C-alpha positions as CSV (number, residue, x, y, z in Angstrom):
1,X,-54.6,-46.5,6.7
2,X,-52.4,-45.2,9.6
3,X,-52.1,-41.4,10.0
4,X,-48.4,-41.4,9.4
5,X,-48.7,-43.4,6.2
6,X,-51.4,-41.2,4.9
7,X,-49.3,-38.1,5.6
8,X,-46.3,-39.6,3.8
9,X,-48.4,-40.5,0.8
10,X,-49.8,-36.9,0.7
11,X,-46.3,-35.5,0.8
12,X,-45.2,-37.8,-2.1
13,X,-48.2,-36.6,-4.1
14,X,-47.4,-33.0,-3.4
15,X,-43.8,-33.6,-4.4
16,X,-44.8,-35.2,-7.7
17,X,-47.3,-32.4,-8.5
18,X,-44.6,-29.9,-7.7
19,X,-42.2,-31.7,-10.0
20,X,-44.8,-31.8,-12.8
21,X,-45.4,-28.0,-12.3
22,X,-41.7,-27.2,-12.4
23,X,-41.3,-29.2,-15.7
24,X,-44.2,-27.3,-17.1
25,X,-42.6,-24.0,-16.1
26,X,-39.2,-25.0,-17.5
27,X,-40.9,-26.1,-20.8
28,X,-42.7,-22.7,-20.9
29,X,-39.3,-21.0,-20.2
30,X,-37.8,-22.9,-23.1
31,X,-40.5,-21.6,-25.4
32,X,-40.1,-18.0,-24.1
33,X,-36.4,-18.3,-24.8
34,X,-37.1,-19.5,-28.4
35,X,-39.6,-16.6,-28.9
36,X,-37.0,-14.1,-27.7
37,X,-34.2,-15.6,-29.7
38,X,-32.1,-16.4,-26.6
39,X,-30.5,-19.7,-25.6
40,X,-32.2,-21.4,-22.7
41,X,-30.3,-22.4,-19.5
42,X,-31.3,-24.0,-16.3
43,X,-29.3,-22.9,-13.2
44,X,-30.9,-25.3,-10.8
45,X,-27.9,-27.2,-9.2
46,X,-25.6,-25.1,-11.4
47,X,-22.2,-24.4,-9.8
48,X,-21.3,-20.7,-10.3
49,X,-17.9,-19.4,-9.2
50,X,-17.9,-16.5,-6.8
51,X,-15.7,-14.5,-9.2
52,X,-18.4,-14.8,-11.9
53,X,-21.2,-13.8,-9.5
54,X,-19.2,-10.7,-8.6
55,X,-19.7,-9.3,-12.1
56,X,-23.2,-8.2,-11.0
57,X,-23.8,-7.1,-7.3
58,X,-26.6,-8.9,-5.6
59,X,-28.9,-5.9,-5.3
60,X,-28.6,-5.2,-9.0
61,X,-29.1,-8.9,-9.8
62,X,-32.4,-8.8,-7.9
63,X,-33.5,-5.5,-9.4
64,X,-32.9,-6.7,-13.0
65,X,-33.7,-10.4,-12.4
66,X,-30.4,-11.5,-13.9
67,X,-27.7,-14.0,-12.9
68,X,-24.1,-14.1,-14.3
69,X,-23.3,-17.8,-14.4
70,X,-20.3,-18.4,-16.7
71,X,-17.2,-16.6,-18.0
72,X,-15.2,-17.6,-21.0
73,X,-12.3,-15.4,-22.1
74,X,-13.6,-11.9,-22.7
75,X,-17.3,-13.0,-22.5
76,X,-19.6,-13.3,-19.5
77,X,-22.8,-15.3,-19.8
78,X,-25.8,-13.7,-18.0
79,X,-29.3,-15.3,-17.7
80,X,-32.4,-13.2,-17.4
81,X,-36.1,-14.0,-16.8
82,X,-37.4,-11.4,-19.2
83,X,-36.6,-9.6,-22.5
84,X,-33.5,-7.5,-22.8
85,X,-34.7,-4.0,-21.9
86,X,-32.8,-0.7,-21.6
87,X,-31.6,-1.3,-18.0
88,X,-30.2,-4.7,-18.9
89,X,-28.5,-3.1,-22.0
90,X,-27.0,-0.5,-19.6
91,X,-25.6,-3.3,-17.5
92,X,-23.9,-4.8,-20.5
93,X,-22.4,-1.5,-21.5
94,X,-21.2,-0.9,-17.9
95,X,-19.4,-4.3,-17.9
96,X,-17.8,-3.6,-21.2
97,X,-16.4,-0.3,-20.0
98,X,-15.4,-1.3,-16.5
99,X,-14.6,-5.0,-16.7
100,X,-13.7,-5.2,-20.4
101,X,-16.1,-8.1,-21.1
102,X,-19.0,-8.5,-23.5
103,X,-22.3,-10.0,-22.3
104,X,-23.8,-13.2,-23.8
105,X,-27.5,-13.2,-22.9
106,X,-29.4,-16.4,-21.9
107,X,-33.0,-17.0,-20.7
108,X,-33.9,-18.8,-17.5
109,X,-37.0,-19.6,-15.5
110,X,-38.1,-18.0,-12.3
111,X,-37.2,-21.2,-10.5
112,X,-33.7,-21.0,-11.9
113,X,-33.4,-17.4,-10.7
114,X,-34.7,-18.3,-7.2
115,X,-32.1,-21.0,-6.8
116,X,-29.2,-19.1,-8.2
117,X,-29.8,-15.9,-6.2
118,X,-29.1,-17.8,-3.0
119,X,-25.6,-18.4,-4.2
120,X,-24.8,-14.7,-3.5
121,X,-24.5,-15.8,0.2
122,X,-21.1,-17.3,-0.7
123,X,-19.7,-14.1,-2.2
124,X,-17.9,-11.4,-0.2
125,X,-20.0,-8.2,0.0
126,X,-18.2,-6.1,-2.6
127,X,-19.6,-2.6,-3.5
128,X,-18.4,-0.6,-6.5
129,X,-17.1,2.8,-5.6
130,X,-15.7,5.6,-7.8
131,X,-12.3,5.2,-6.2
132,X,-12.0,1.5,-6.2
133,X,-13.7,-1.4,-4.3
134,X,-14.9,-1.5,-0.7
135,X,-14.6,-4.9,0.9
136,X,-16.9,-5.8,3.7
137,X,-14.8,-6.0,6.9
138,X,-16.7,-9.1,8.1
139,X,-15.0,-11.1,5.3
140,X,-11.6,-10.0,6.7
141,X,-12.4,-10.1,10.4
142,X,-13.1,-13.8,10.4
143,X,-9.4,-14.4,9.9
144,X,-8.2,-11.9,12.6
145,X,-7.6,-14.7,15.1
146,X,-4.9,-16.2,12.9
147,X,-1.6,-14.5,13.8
148,X,1.1,-17.0,13.3
149,X,2.9,-16.9,9.9
150,X,3.1,-20.7,9.8
151,X,-0.7,-20.9,10.6
152,X,-1.4,-18.6,7.7
153,X,0.8,-20.6,5.3
154,X,-0.8,-23.9,6.3
155,X,-4.4,-22.6,6.2
156,X,-3.9,-21.1,2.7
157,X,-3.6,-24.6,1.2
158,X,-7.2,-25.5,2.2
159,X,-9.2,-22.5,1.0
160,X,-11.2,-21.3,-2.0
161,X,-9.8,-18.5,-4.1
162,X,-11.9,-15.8,-2.4
163,X,-11.1,-17.1,1.1
164,X,-7.4,-17.4,0.1
165,X,-7.1,-13.7,-0.9
166,X,-9.0,-12.6,2.3
167,X,-6.6,-14.6,4.5
168,X,-3.5,-13.2,2.6
169,X,-4.7,-9.7,3.2
170,X,-5.8,-10.3,6.8
171,X,-2.5,-11.9,7.6
172,X,-0.7,-8.9,6.1
173,X,-2.8,-6.5,8.3
174,X,-2.1,-8.6,11.4
175,X,1.6,-8.6,10.8
176,X,1.6,-4.9,9.8
177,X,3.1,-5.7,6.5
178,X,3.6,-2.9,4.0
179,X,3.4,-5.1,0.9
180,X,2.3,-8.5,-0.2
181,X,4.3,-10.2,-3.0
182,X,2.6,-13.1,-5.0
183,X,5.1,-14.5,-7.5
184,X,4.7,-17.3,-10.1
185,X,7.6,-19.7,-10.0
186,X,8.3,-22.9,-12.0
187,X,7.2,-25.2,-9.2
188,X,4.6,-23.1,-7.4
189,X,3.3,-19.7,-6.3
190,X,5.3,-17.9,-3.6
191,X,3.6,-15.6,-1.2
192,X,5.8,-13.2,0.8
193,X,5.1,-10.3,3.2
194,X,7.4,-7.3,3.5
195,X,7.4,-6.9,7.3
196,X,9.3,-3.9,8.7
197,X,11.1,-3.5,5.4
198,X,12.3,-7.1,5.0
199,X,10.6,-9.8,2.8
200,X,9.5,-12.9,4.6
201,X,8.3,-16.1,3.0
202,X,4.7,-17.1,4.0
203,X,3.7,-19.9,1.8
204,X,4.2,-21.7,-1.5
205,X,0.8,-22.5,-3.2
206,X,0.0,-25.0,-5.9
207,X,0.2,-23.7,-9.4
208,X,-3.4,-24.9,-9.9
209,X,-4.6,-21.9,-7.8
210,X,-2.7,-19.3,-9.8
211,X,-5.2,-18.5,-12.6
212,X,-8.2,-18.0,-10.2
213,X,-6.2,-16.1,-7.7
214,X,-4.9,-13.6,-10.3
215,X,-8.4,-13.2,-11.8
216,X,-9.8,-12.5,-8.3
217,X,-7.1,-9.8,-7.6
218,X,-7.6,-8.2,-11.0
219,X,-11.4,-8.3,-10.6
220,X,-11.2,-6.4,-7.2
221,X,-8.6,-4.0,-8.6
222,X,-10.6,-3.3,-11.8
223,X,-7.8,-4.4,-14.1
224,X,-8.2,-6.2,-17.4
225,X,-8.5,-9.8,-16.5
226,X,-7.6,-11.1,-20.0
227,X,-4.4,-9.0,-20.2
228,X,-1.3,-10.8,-18.9
229,X,1.5,-9.7,-21.2
230,X,1.6,-6.1,-20.1
231,X,2.0,-4.4,-16.7
232,X,-1.2,-3.1,-15.0
233,X,-2.0,-1.0,-12.0
234,X,-5.2,-1.0,-10.0
235,X,-6.6,-0.3,-6.5
236,X,-9.4,-1.1,-4.1
237,X,-10.3,-0.1,-0.6
238,X,-10.9,-2.1,2.6
239,X,-13.1,-0.4,5.2
240,X,-12.4,-1.8,8.7
241,X,-13.4,-0.6,12.2
242,X,-11.0,1.9,13.7
243,X,-10.0,-0.8,16.2
244,X,-8.6,-2.8,13.3
245,X,-6.9,0.0,11.5
246,X,-9.7,1.9,9.8
247,X,-9.6,2.6,6.1
248,X,-6.9,0.8,4.1
249,X,-6.2,1.8,0.5
250,X,-4.8,-1.2,-1.5
251,X,-2.6,-0.5,-4.5
252,X,-2.0,-3.4,-6.9
253,X,0.7,-3.8,-9.5
254,X,1.2,-6.7,-12.0
255,X,4.2,-7.4,-14.1
256,X,4.6,-10.3,-16.7
257,X,7.4,-12.7,-15.8
258,X,8.7,-16.0,-17.2
259,X,6.4,-18.2,-15.2
260,X,3.4,-15.9,-14.9
261,X,2.6,-12.5,-13.6
262,X,4.3,-11.0,-10.5
263,X,1.7,-9.3,-8.3
264,X,2.6,-6.7,-5.6
265,X,-0.2,-5.5,-3.2
266,X,0.6,-2.4,-1.2
267,X,-1.4,-1.7,1.9
268,X,-1.7,2.0,2.8
269,X,-3.6,2.5,6.1
270,X,-4.8,6.1,6.8
271,X,-4.0,5.6,10.5
272,X,-0.3,5.0,9.8
273,X,0.5,8.7,10.0
274,X,-2.0,9.4,12.8
275,X,0.0,9.6,16.1
276,X,3.5,10.0,14.7
277,X,5.6,12.9,15.9
278,X,9.4,13.8,15.9
279,X,10.0,11.6,18.9
280,X,8.3,8.5,17.6
281,X,10.0,8.9,14.3
282,X,13.3,8.6,16.1
283,X,14.6,12.2,16.0
284,X,16.3,13.3,19.2
285,X,19.1,15.4,20.6
286,X,20.7,18.1,18.3
287,X,19.0,16.7,15.2
288,X,15.6,17.1,16.9
289,X,16.3,20.6,17.9
290,X,17.8,21.6,14.6
291,X,14.9,20.3,12.5
292,X,12.3,21.7,14.9
293,X,13.8,25.1,14.5
294,X,14.0,24.8,10.6
295,X,10.4,23.6,10.4
296,X,9.3,26.7,12.3
297,X,10.8,29.1,9.8
298,X,8.3,30.8,7.5
299,X,10.1,30.2,4.2
300,X,12.9,28.1,2.6
301,X,13.3,24.5,1.6
302,X,13.4,21.3,3.6
303,X,14.5,18.3,1.6
304,X,14.3,14.7,2.7
305,X,16.6,12.1,1.0
306,X,16.8,8.4,0.9
307,X,15.9,5.4,-1.2
308,X,12.4,4.0,-1.7
309,X,11.0,2.7,1.6
310,X,13.2,4.8,3.8
311,X,10.3,6.7,5.4
312,X,10.6,10.0,3.5
313,X,6.8,10.4,3.0
314,X,6.1,9.7,6.7
315,X,8.6,12.3,7.7
316,X,7.1,14.9,5.4
317,X,3.6,14.1,6.5
318,X,4.6,14.4,10.2
319,X,6.0,17.9,9.5
320,X,2.8,18.8,7.7
321,X,0.7,17.6,10.7
322,X,2.8,19.7,13.0
323,X,2.4,22.8,10.9
324,X,-1.3,22.3,10.0
325,X,-3.7,24.9,11.5
326,X,-6.5,27.3,10.8
327,X,-4.1,30.1,10.1
328,X,-2.1,28.4,7.3
329,X,-2.9,27.1,3.9
330,X,-1.0,23.9,2.9
331,X,-1.2,22.4,-0.6
332,X,0.5,19.3,-1.8
333,X,1.2,17.7,-5.1
334,X,2.0,14.0,-4.8
335,X,2.4,10.8,-6.8
336,X,0.4,9.1,-5.4
337,X,-1.5,10.6,-2.4
338,X,-0.5,7.9,0.1
339,X,-2.4,9.2,3.2
340,X,-5.3,11.6,3.4
341,X,-4.6,14.6,5.8
342,X,-7.6,16.7,7.1
343,X,-7.4,20.4,6.5
344,X,-4.8,20.1,3.8
345,X,-5.4,20.5,0.0
346,X,-3.8,17.4,-1.6
347,X,-3.5,16.9,-5.4
348,X,-2.2,14.0,-7.4
349,X,-0.1,14.3,-10.6
350,X,-1.7,12.9,-13.7
351,X,0.9,13.0,-16.6
352,X,-1.7,11.7,-19.1
353,X,-3.7,14.8,-18.5
354,X,-0.6,17.1,-18.5
355,X,-0.6,17.6,-14.7
356,X,3.0,17.1,-13.8
357,X,5.0,18.1,-10.7
358,X,6.3,21.2,-12.6
359,X,3.1,22.7,-14.0
360,X,1.2,21.5,-10.9
361,X,3.7,23.4,-8.7
362,X,3.4,26.5,-10.9
363,X,-0.4,26.4,-10.4
364,X,-0.1,25.8,-6.6
365,X,2.0,29.0,-6.2
366,X,-0.9,31.0,-7.6
367,X,-3.2,29.6,-4.9
368,X,-1.5,31.7,-2.2
369,X,-0.3,28.8,0.0
370,X,1.9,29.2,3.1
371,X,3.4,25.7,2.9
372,X,3.9,23.5,-0.2
373,X,4.7,19.8,-0.4
374,X,6.2,18.6,-3.6
375,X,6.3,14.8,-3.7
376,X,9.6,14.6,-5.5
377,X,12.0,17.0,-7.3
378,X,13.1,15.1,-10.4
379,X,13.7,17.6,-13.2
380,X,15.1,21.1,-13.9
381,X,11.7,22.8,-14.2
382,X,10.4,21.6,-10.8
383,X,13.7,22.5,-9.2
384,X,13.6,26.1,-10.5
385,X,10.0,26.7,-9.4
386,X,10.5,25.1,-6.0
387,X,13.5,27.3,-5.3
388,X,11.7,30.4,-6.5
389,X,8.8,29.5,-4.2
390,X,11.1,29.1,-1.2
391,X,12.7,32.5,-2.0
392,X,9.4,34.3,-2.2
393,X,7.9,33.5,1.2
394,X,6.8,29.9,1.1
395,X,8.0,26.9,3.1
396,X,8.6,24.1,0.6
397,X,9.0,20.5,1.6
398,X,10.1,17.9,-0.9
399,X,12.2,14.8,-1.5
400,X,15.1,13.8,-3.8
401,X,16.7,10.5,-4.4
402,X,20.3,10.6,-3.0
403,X,22.1,8.3,-0.6
404,X,22.7,10.9,2.1
405,X,21.9,14.4,3.2
406,X,25.3,15.5,1.8
407,X,24.2,14.5,-1.7
408,X,21.3,16.9,-1.8
409,X,23.1,20.0,-2.9
410,X,25.1,18.2,-5.7
411,X,21.9,16.5,-6.9
412,X,19.9,19.8,-7.1
413,X,22.8,21.5,-8.9
414,X,23.0,18.6,-11.3
415,X,19.2,19.2,-12.0
416,X,20.0,22.8,-13.0
417,X,19.7,24.8,-9.8
418,X,21.7,28.0,-9.7
419,X,24.2,28.0,-6.8
420,X,23.5,31.7,-5.9
421,X,19.8,30.9,-5.6
422,X,20.0,27.4,-4.0
423,X,22.2,28.4,-1.0
424,X,19.8,31.1,0.3
425,X,16.7,29.0,-0.5
426,X,17.8,25.8,1.4
427,X,17.1,25.4,5.1
428,X,17.8,21.8,5.9
429,X,18.5,18.4,4.3
430,X,17.4,15.2,6.0
431,X,19.1,11.9,5.2
432,X,17.3,8.9,6.6
433,X,16.8,5.1,6.7
434,X,14.5,2.8,8.6
435,X,15.8,0.1,10.9
436,X,13.8,-2.6,12.6
437,X,13.2,-2.3,16.3
438,X,14.2,-5.3,18.5
439,X,11.3,-7.2,19.9
440,X,10.7,-6.0,23.5
441,X,9.5,-9.5,24.5
442,X,12.6,-11.4,23.7
443,X,15.4,-8.7,23.7
444,X,18.5,-9.6,25.6
445,X,22.2,-8.5,25.8
446,X,24.4,-9.6,22.9
447,X,27.9,-10.8,22.7
448,X,29.2,-9.3,19.4
449,X,32.1,-10.7,17.5
450,X,35.3,-8.6,18.1
451,X,35.4,-7.5,14.4
452,X,31.8,-6.2,14.5
453,X,32.2,-4.6,17.9
454,X,35.4,-2.9,16.8
455,X,33.7,-1.6,13.7
456,X,30.9,-0.1,15.8
457,X,33.4,1.5,18.2
458,X,35.4,3.0,15.4
459,X,32.3,4.6,13.9
460,X,31.2,6.0,17.3
461,X,34.6,7.4,18.0
462,X,34.3,9.5,14.9
463,X,31.3,11.5,16.4
464,X,32.2,15.2,16.3
465,X,32.8,16.9,19.7
466,X,30.5,19.7,18.4
467,X,27.6,17.3,18.5
468,X,27.7,17.4,22.3
469,X,27.1,13.6,22.3
470,X,29.2,11.5,24.7
471,X,29.6,7.7,24.8
472,X,30.5,5.7,27.9
473,X,33.2,3.4,26.5
474,X,33.2,1.3,29.7
475,X,29.5,0.4,29.1
476,X,29.5,-0.4,25.4
477,X,26.7,-2.9,25.5
478,X,24.5,-4.0,22.6
479,X,21.4,-6.2,22.3
480,X,19.8,-8.9,20.2
481,X,16.5,-10.8,20.0
482,X,16.3,-14.5,19.1
483,X,12.6,-14.4,18.2
484,X,9.4,-15.4,19.9
485,X,5.6,-15.7,19.3
486,X,5.1,-12.0,19.8
487,X,7.4,-11.1,16.9
488,X,6.5,-14.2,14.7
489,X,10.0,-15.6,15.5
490,X,11.6,-12.8,13.6
491,X,13.3,-11.0,16.5
492,X,12.1,-7.5,15.4
493,X,8.8,-5.7,15.6
494,X,8.2,-2.2,14.2
495,X,10.6,0.3,12.7
496,X,12.3,3.5,13.7
497,X,14.2,6.1,11.7
498,X,17.9,6.8,11.8
499,X,18.8,10.3,10.6
500,X,21.3,12.9,9.7
501,X,20.2,16.5,9.6
502,X,22.3,18.9,7.5
503,X,21.7,22.6,8.0
504,X,22.6,25.1,5.3
505,X,25.4,26.8,7.3
506,X,27.6,29.7,6.3
507,X,30.5,27.3,5.6
508,X,28.3,25.2,3.3
509,X,27.0,28.3,1.5
510,X,30.5,29.5,1.0
511,X,31.5,26.1,-0.5
512,X,28.6,26.1,-2.8
513,X,29.4,29.6,-4.1
514,X,33.0,28.6,-4.5
515,X,32.1,25.6,-6.6
516,X,33.4,23.0,-4.0
517,X,30.1,21.0,-4.0
518,X,31.2,17.3,-3.7
519,X,29.4,15.1,-1.2
520,X,32.6,14.6,0.7
521,X,33.0,18.3,1.3
522,X,29.4,18.7,2.3
523,X,29.7,15.8,4.8
524,X,33.0,17.0,6.3
525,X,31.7,20.5,6.9
526,X,28.5,19.3,8.5
527,X,30.3,16.8,10.8
528,X,32.6,19.6,11.9
529,X,29.5,21.6,12.8
530,X,28.2,18.8,14.9
531,X,26.1,16.6,12.6
532,X,25.7,13.0,13.6
533,X,25.7,10.6,10.6
534,X,22.9,8.1,10.0
535,X,25.2,5.2,11.0
536,X,26.2,6.9,14.2
537,X,22.6,7.7,15.0
538,X,21.7,4.1,14.4
539,X,24.6,2.8,16.7
540,X,23.5,5.2,19.4
541,X,20.0,3.6,19.2
542,X,21.6,0.2,19.3
543,X,23.4,1.2,22.5
544,X,20.0,2.1,23.9
545,X,18.6,-1.4,23.0
546,X,16.3,0.0,20.3
547,X,17.8,-1.9,17.4
548,X,20.8,-4.2,16.8
549,X,24.3,-3.4,15.4
550,X,23.8,-5.9,12.6
551,X,20.5,-4.1,11.6
552,X,22.2,-0.7,11.5
553,X,25.1,-1.9,9.3
554,X,22.6,-3.8,7.0
555,X,20.6,-0.6,6.3
556,X,23.1,2.2,6.5
557,X,26.4,0.9,5.2
C-alpha cells in the first residue's frame, strides 16, 4: 500500500474514533443533565448572537465554565458543564439586578463549551464598570479611516448590529458630533448627527435592523431591554488614546414614539474643555476686558444665559479653569457633571436622594469654598442661597434660561430675588449663542443680497459709540463657504461663541431699585454704556471671515 494511502486511511480511522468518542461524551453529558434535572443542549455549530454572549464576559465564562446562548424576552439561557454552585447562582442574581433578566440553566458537554468559547472572539471587548461600560478602543479605531458622511451611510447597510453601532459612534467622533439621533420612522430608521449644533442626515437603515440595534444600545447603557413604553436613561464610557480624544462619556436617552423608540446618544469628551480660554471661546475687545475683570473679583455673581446648546457650560468651565489654583477651593453642584476638572470638587444632584440644587448649595456654603458653581438657578430657594453666598464673600457662577443677558435680572426677580439684595450681589450677566465657523479650506468672499446686506449694515450702525468699536463702511465684505471634503460638504467646521456682556452698573442698579426692570430697559442702559449685542458681535465676526451673515441671523435673531 502506498505511503500516502496508508496515511489517509490512518487519518480516516482517527477521525471515526474521534467521532465515536464525541458521541460517547455527548451521551454521557445527556445522562449528567438528566441526573442534575437540567435540559441538555449541544452548542457545536450553534449560532450565538454577540449581544447574548455579552451577558457574561469572556473571563467570567471561562472561570465558571458557562456560555449564554439564547435570549427570549426577559429570560437568558445559559449552559454549564457542572452543577449549579454558589458562584453560578451569584451570576444569575447579578444578571437579574443589572440586566433585568432571569437565567434558565442548561447542561452541555466540555466539547460544546470548547466550541462556544471561541465565539467570544467576535464580541467587542466590553468590561463592566461601576460608572458604565468601557468599550475597547480597538473596536472603534478600525473605523477611524472612514471620514466621509456618505461613506458611513453606505457602509452601515452592510454591517452586523455590533459593527453598525461601532461605526455610528466612530463616525460621530470623527465629525466631532455632539449627539447622535437614531429615530424610528414608518419606512425605516433615520440616523442623524448634530454637527456644530445642526442636525445632518447620515443614513436611513432598514427597519429589520431596529430591534437588534436598540437592544445593543440598551445593553451597553445598562437599560431595561424589555421596556419600550417608558423613557429610559443610561450611560457608558469609551476609553480612547489621547490622540483620538481620550475618555468619552456617552449618555443615552430613549423615548417611545409612534413607530418605535427615539434614541439620542450624547458624546461628552473630557478633552473638549482642555485648551479653551477666553480668546478661543470668541470673547474679545471690551467684552473680553469686562469679563476678565469681573472674574477676578473675590465675590459676587456671574450668570450665563442662553438656550440649551449655547455653550453656557463650556464658558463656566473655562472660567473655573482660569481661577483654579492651590490657593482656592472650588466646589460645583451640577446636573449632570459634563466634564471632569482636576483640583475641583464636583458633585451631582440626585433628586431621588433629596440632593437638589437648593440643599446641595446650602451644604456647599458650609464647606468653606472660595468659588461656587451652581449648574442652574431654577427656583426661589436656590436663588436666595446663591445671592446670600455672593454677598458673604463667595464668587458664585451659575446659569439661567433667558434669551439674552438683559433678561437675567427680570428672571431672577421673578424667581423671588429681593431687588435690594440682587443689585449688589450681581457682577456680570453673559448672553451667548454658538455660531458655526466657516470652513477655512473653501471659504471665499460672498455677494450678499441687498436686503440681507442692508439688514446687517443697519444692525452694525446701531453699535454704541461708547463701545469704542469702529466699522469701515467702505470695506463691508462678508464671506461664505460652498463646502468641500475637509468640511464634509457642509461649508462649516467648528463653532465659536457670540456674546453680550452686561455689567451691573450704577444705572442698572438704580433702575432695579426703582422697579423699572424690563428687558428693554436693561438692554438700553447697557448699550448706552457700550455693550455690544450678540447679533452685533456675530456680524463683526462675519466681517472678519469667521462666520457668515446667514449663520449669525439664524442663531441670534
